[in-house]
N, C-alpha and C positions, 0 to 999 in steps of 0.2 A: 492525435498524430503520434504514432510510434516514432521514436528516434532510431537511428541506425545503431544496432547493437553489434559491437565488434565481435568477430569470430573468436571463439575460445581457442586456447592452445589445444593441440590434438590430445584427446583423451581426458580433457578437463571438464567433466560433466558438472561438477560443483560450480566451476567458474561460469559455465554457460547458464545454468539455472539462476545463479546469483545475479548475473548481468541482466537477464530478462526481468527478474524481480525488481532490480534497481531502476531499470528503464520505466517500469510501471509506476514506481514510487515517484520518479521524476515528473510524470504527468500530473500527479496529485499536487506536488510541490509547486509546479508551474501554474496550476489553476489558482493559486493564492498570490502569484506575482503581481505586485502593484495594487493589491486591494487594501482598503482601509480595514481596520478592525470591524467597523460596522458592516462594511460590504462582505467581509469574510464570514460574518455571523448571519447575514441576511438569508431569508428563505424566499427566493423570488418566484417559486413555482408552486404548483399544487402539492408537491412533495414537502415533507417536514425537514428535508435535509438542507444544510448549509455546507459551503465548501470546507469551513473549519470543522464542522461536525463530521464530515467524511474523513478528514485527516485524523481527528481524535479517534474515531472508530477503528481506522486501520492500524493506528499505533497500538491501541489496546488489544485489538484482535490478534495482531502479529505477536505481541508479547504473550498473550494467552496461549497461542499455539506453541510458542517457544517453550513456555513452562511445561506444557504437555509433552512436547518432544523430548525434553530433558528428564522426563519421568516424574514430574511434579504432580500432585493430586489437586483436583479442583472439586469443590462442592457445587453441585448443579444449581442450587438456589442462589448461591453467592455469584456464580458465573452469570446467571440470568440477569441479576441486578446490575452487574458490571456491564453486561452487553447493552441493556436498556439505557444506562447512563452514558454509554460511549458515543452516542450520536449528538449529545448536547454539550457544547463547551460551557464550563462554568466561567464566572467573571475573571478569575485568576488564570484561566487557560487561554492565554493570548496566542496570536499567530506565532510570535517568536518562541514562546514556551512550548507549544505543541510541535513546531518544526524541530526544536531541539530534542524533544522526546522522541519524535519519529527517527531522527538521526541516531539517537542512542539505541533505539530498538533495532535499527538496521545494522549497527555495529555488532550488537549482541547476536543477531541472527547470523551474520557472516562469520563471526568468531566460532560460534557453535557448529555451523555447517563445516567449516574448515577443520574443526577439532574431532568431529565424529569419525570413527574408524572407517566407515563405509556408508555409502548412500543406501545400501541394503539393510543397514542397522534398523531395528524396529523399536517402536514405543507403542504404548497402549492408549487408544482413544476410549474414554469412558462412554457408556451408552447414554443416549439422549433420545428424546421423543421422536426425532427424525432419523436416527441412525443407531443401529445396534452396537456400534463401537467395535473395538477389536484392534488387532495389531496392524500397524501401518508402517511403511518405510519412510525414511527421511526424504527420499526422492518424492514420494507421494505428497508429503507435507509441503515441500517447496513448490511442487506443481499446484497444489491447492492455494498456497499463498500468492502465487503468480495469478491464478484465476481470480481470486477475491480482490486482489489489488487492481487488476485490470478492470474488473466490473465496476469497482468504486471510482477508478480514475475516469471512466466514462461518465459516471454520475457527476463527478466534479467538473468535467468539461461542459456538460449541459447546464449545470448551475452557473458556472462562470460566464458562459455565453449569455445566459439570461440576465446577468447583472449588468454587463457593459458591452456585450456584443463581441468580445474577443474570443476567438476560437482557439483550438489547440495549435493549429499551424502558426497563428499570430504569436502565441506565447513561446513556442519552440524557437522561433527566429528572434523574438524580442529578448529572450533570456540568454541567447547564445548557445542553447543546448545543441543546436545544429545550425550551420550557416545556411542562409536561404540559397537554394540552387539557382543556377542560371537557367531559368525556364526557357529562354529563347533557344537553347541548345536542343530542345525537344519539340520544336515547332515543325 
């Protein structure tokens, strides 16, 4: 369930992109709402994913993109190991700890996006087996982060619903992310 994203100030492209990214992050956070540590780590479907694993993956993935966007270098083998590890929370990576990490990464992303001179500024993506790499704009990167976060928010929704039957609508209203509408007004 997407929440209503407020309209940006005229001409505030950064604000619009960051607001949509944050809306998708909220979906992942809400998927964890009310779960025990055991439930958050559970793998209730044929997939190997847990809701907490999705959160960890997104936090590490966004931080990796931010490192690349800022011009940092990444060793492909090291990045592959980090990616593989990103789906499985370790014992010390609790719901609270990974939510705090995700919030920290979100702040870093927002600060970096607000500080870059232009959304047209570019950085270099290193080549990978699935992509030749090359120059990309910060706009492209934010759109990519929105895409990836939305995809994984959908995974988190399905996993959560498999755990206790709560769907995205339930969690949006339960957490107060959006008031439940007066449905009778639309009858």
